[in-house]
Each structure stands twice: as C-alpha cells, then as structure tokens.
N, C-alpha and C positions, 0 to 999 in steps of 0.2 A: 740332974747330973751337977754335979760341984765344976766349977768353969776351973781349966787347965790353967797349969802357971805357963807364962807366957816362955815362947820361945826362943827371945831374945831378949835384951836390956830395950828398956822404952826409948824416948827418945827424947828429951831435955823440951823441946817446942812442943806444947800441948795440941799446936793446931795441925801440927802431923799427921793425928790419931784421929779416927775415924771408926764408929761402931754400925755395923748392918746385921742384918737378915741373908742367908743368900742361900740358895740350892746351888752344891754343887753339878755343876752340868757333866765336864770333864778336866781331867788331868793327863799331864804329859810330862815326863820324865825330864829333868835339865840337873846335866852337871852330874856329880857323884852323889848327891845324897838330894837334892832339891825337885823341887814338881812344879810346873808351870798351870794353877787353877785356871780354868773358866766359872764365873762366879753368874748368876743369876739376883739380883737383889731387888726389892721393891723401889728403893728410892735413888740408886745410884744406875739400873738400869743393869748388863752385859759389864761386867770386870773381868780383868786379868790379874790375877796375883801370885807370889811368889809364896812358898810354904817351904820353908828353909831347913833341911836336915829331918825332912817328915818320913824319909827312906830310909832310916836311921831305925833300928830292933829299936832301942829306947824311946823313939822322940813321944812325946806327948799328945803332939796334933794330928797322928798319923791317923787315927779311927774317926775322927774329927771332920777330917775335908774329903772323904772321898766321894768318888761320883753317885749321885743321888741319895746323897745325905744333907736335910735342913740343919741351918747349922747359926749359930750366932758367931760375929768375929769382930775383932780387934784388930784393925787393921793400920798400917805407917805407912802415908804417902810417901813415895822413893822419885829418885829426879825420873828414871826411867820405868820401875814399875813398883806397883805397892806391894808390901810384904807382911803376911798373915802373922801377928804375935800373939795372940789369944784365939782359942777356936771353944766350942761348946756345942754340942749336938740336941736340938733339938726333938729330931726324928731320923731314926736311921732307915726306917721302912722297912723293918725285919722280916716280915711276912710275904713281901713281896720278894725280897730275893731269894727266898727259899722256894722258888717257883720260876723256873728258866724264862717260862713265856712271858710271864708281868713282868721278869728282869728287863727281858725285850722293849715289851710297850713302855717302857718308863725311860729306857736308853733313848728309844726312839722318839718320845716326849721332849727329850730335853735337847735331844738334834734338832726337832724344828724350832724351837725356841732359840737355838744358840743362830740357827741357819736365819731365822727372820728379825731377830732384835740387834738391831745396831749398837756400838759401843757404845754406853757411858750416855744412853737416853733412858730417863723413866720411865715404866711405864707399872705401874702400882696393879692392873690390872691383868697383863701379862701373868705376873710374880705370883698371884692368889689364885689365876687358872691352873699353872702349872703343879702350885704344891696342891691346891683340892684334887687336880687328878694323880698325882702320887699317892695322893690317902687314899684314891677310889682304887686305884689298881691295888694298893696294899690289903685293902678288904676285900678282893678278888673279883670287884669289878671288871666287866673285859671290852666287848666290841663296842656297844653303845659309848661307855665311857671314853673310849679314846676316838668315836667318830665325831660326838660333841664337841670333845677336847678340838679336836682337828677344825669344824665350822667355826670355833668360839674363837680359835688363834688366828683364824683369817679375817672374822670381823675387827677383832681387836687391832690386828695391823693393818688393815686399809684392803683387804682383797676379798671382800666377803662374795662368793658366789652367785649371779642370778638364780633364783630357782620358782618363782613365784609368775615368772613372765619372761619373755624371751627377750635375754639376753643381746638381738641384734636390733629386732625391730619394736618391740617393748610391747606388743600385741599378747593375747590370751595363748597358753599350752591346750592345747587338748590331751583327753586323755590318753591317745594311744599315737604312736608314729612321731615323736618327739625325739630331739638329739640333746649329746652332753658334748661342747666343747671348752676346751679349757682356754684356745685360741681368743674366743668370742667373750668368754668368761662366764661362762653357766649354761641354763638351759635352751635351745632352741625350737623354734617352730618347727613343722615341717618343711615349708617353702624355704626358710632361713637355714635350714640343715641341710637342703638343696643346693645351695646357693654357696653355703659354707664349704662343702665337700667337692664343689667344684671348681673354687678357688685356688689359682695357681699356689703351690706350697703349702697350702694349707693345710693341717692335722685334718684327716677325716674325721669327722663327729660320731658320737659313739652313741650307738641306740641306748636308752635310756627305758628302763620299763613303768607304768604309770606308779607300782610297790616303792621303790627306790627313788622317785620323785615325791613321792607322798611323804615315804620317812626323812629324807634328808629335809625336805622344810620342816617337819616337825621339830626336825634334833635343832634345826638352827632359830626355830622361832619359840622354843620353850626355853625356861631355865631347868638347869639339872633335875630337879626334885622331880619336875614334871617328865622329862624327856627319861628318865630312867626306867619309866615304866614300858617304855618300849621295848617287844619282844622282836627279834630279827631271825628268822630261818637261816640256814646256814649258806644258802644261794644267794638270799637278796642281802645278806651281809658281805658275801664275795664281793657282790655286784657295788653296793655302796661305797667298802673301801677301794676297787678298781677306780672308779671316779676320781672320788676325793684323792686317792695316790696321783692319778693323770693330773688332776688340776693342780696339786702342790709343784708335782716336777714342772709342770710350765709357769709354775710363778718362780719357783725359785733357780729356773734354768738349768738345774741338775738333779740327778736322783739323790731319795733321802738313804744313806749308806745301810742304814738299820734295816731298810724294808727287807735286803736280803737275806738278813738273819731271818726275821718273821716269818718268810716263806720258807724259809728252810726247816722251821719248826713245825708249822702247818704239816709238811711234807714226810715229816717224822724221822728225818735223814741224823744217824747221826747216833 
C-alpha cells in the first residue's frame, strides 16, 4: 500500500521525527477533528499520539489509524504529545472485522495490553504476541488462541500463574479436590485450599477440574504451533475462561470492560 501524504508540514529538526510500527489499541475524539490514539509499538512500548484532522471526511490518515490496525507511522515529538505525521496500513485484519465475536475478542486482546503495559516501556515480545494473536483471530481461530494469549501475556508481564505445584506450599497437586485462587497466585493442593478458604477476607478458592488444570498447563508450556492442537469441549472452555478471567481481574484489580460484551454475544442477546 502506498504511503499516505503527510498530514502536516514536517519539522525542520529531523531529531524530532521517528518511525515505528504500531497496533492501534484504542482512540478517543479530542477537539473538533482530532483523535488521541493509544498505540503499542515494538521498541517504544505503549504511546499516546494525536492524529490531527483525522475525523474530517477528506483526511488521508483516517483509515490507517483505526483501532485494531497494524500500521507504520512517522511521528513528530511534541512538547506534551507526539503527533502522527504519516501513516501506512500494514494489515487491517479485514476478515476479523466482518465477524462481531472475533472483533470483540480482538478488542479484548488490545484492552489487556493497554491494562498491563506501562507507558513507554519497550517489550517487543508483547508486540509480537498481540500482532500474532490478531492474525490468528483474523484466521478464525478462537478459544485456544485467546487462552494461550492470556497465559503468555501473563508470563511476559511477570504474573505467570502457578499451575504445576501448589501456589502456597509448593507441594504436589493431586488429581482431584484441588483449588484455584487468584489471591494465592494459582492452583492449590486440598489442604492449602482449606486454609485459604478459612482466611479472613480471602477470596474463596474455586474448585478446578483435572481436565482444566491439565489443559491450562499444556497451553502454558507449549508454543502455539503445538498448543493450537488442543480441543476444548464447551464446558471445559468455559471453566478455563472463568479461571483466567478471575486471575486477570485479581492482578489488574478491576474487571476487563470488554468481557461484558463477550458475555453478551455468548448469550445471543442483541
């Protein structure tokens, strides 16, 4: 795709210019015609930049800086906010956008990166993970792709749940009667599950089935080429989703907003 003409005159000082790839995580309208973009980049981490005039009908930037777009940008460093000068689409994930549920999963993926990533802290692994996940959703992959993404993002950000031994005592996990506690950091053996349940103000540990625990371990330990072979019956998929959602909510100390819309779509409301 040809590079778009610059949206504004470039500064005389070339040190103020820099190029980067980015995934547009979200946008917000500001002023009469501008948008504030939240971007995730491979070498600058999470950035916020202004796309000036992008809401005007004739803007040459508009299609290239929409949420969920993978783009190449030329940015100008500003005193308070960087400004998008040029933009080129690498991929707009058009198949994903034609499926509402896939779009909702993609928005959820971007929301997690926005929630976990600090500003201006480079993490090329997160960028590669997000980009590959959007591509998998664009290819029609669903539950396994999203669960693998959640587990890998938790690992990359230092919040990897303990699934192979008791998160409290470090002891072995028997095949039944185990629990899962977000507060404790993962799976619990039966004695530690009882102790955790009796602690004042502690979140009651959720029971976890052997199949769910094995499946989560498998996804956590495999590269995606192997992990994608996993088949998840609907009840098992729901259990795994619930466990990871509880864990993410505990780590972030808030609900991930887009999960409500995913639940809405699952119920077939609308």
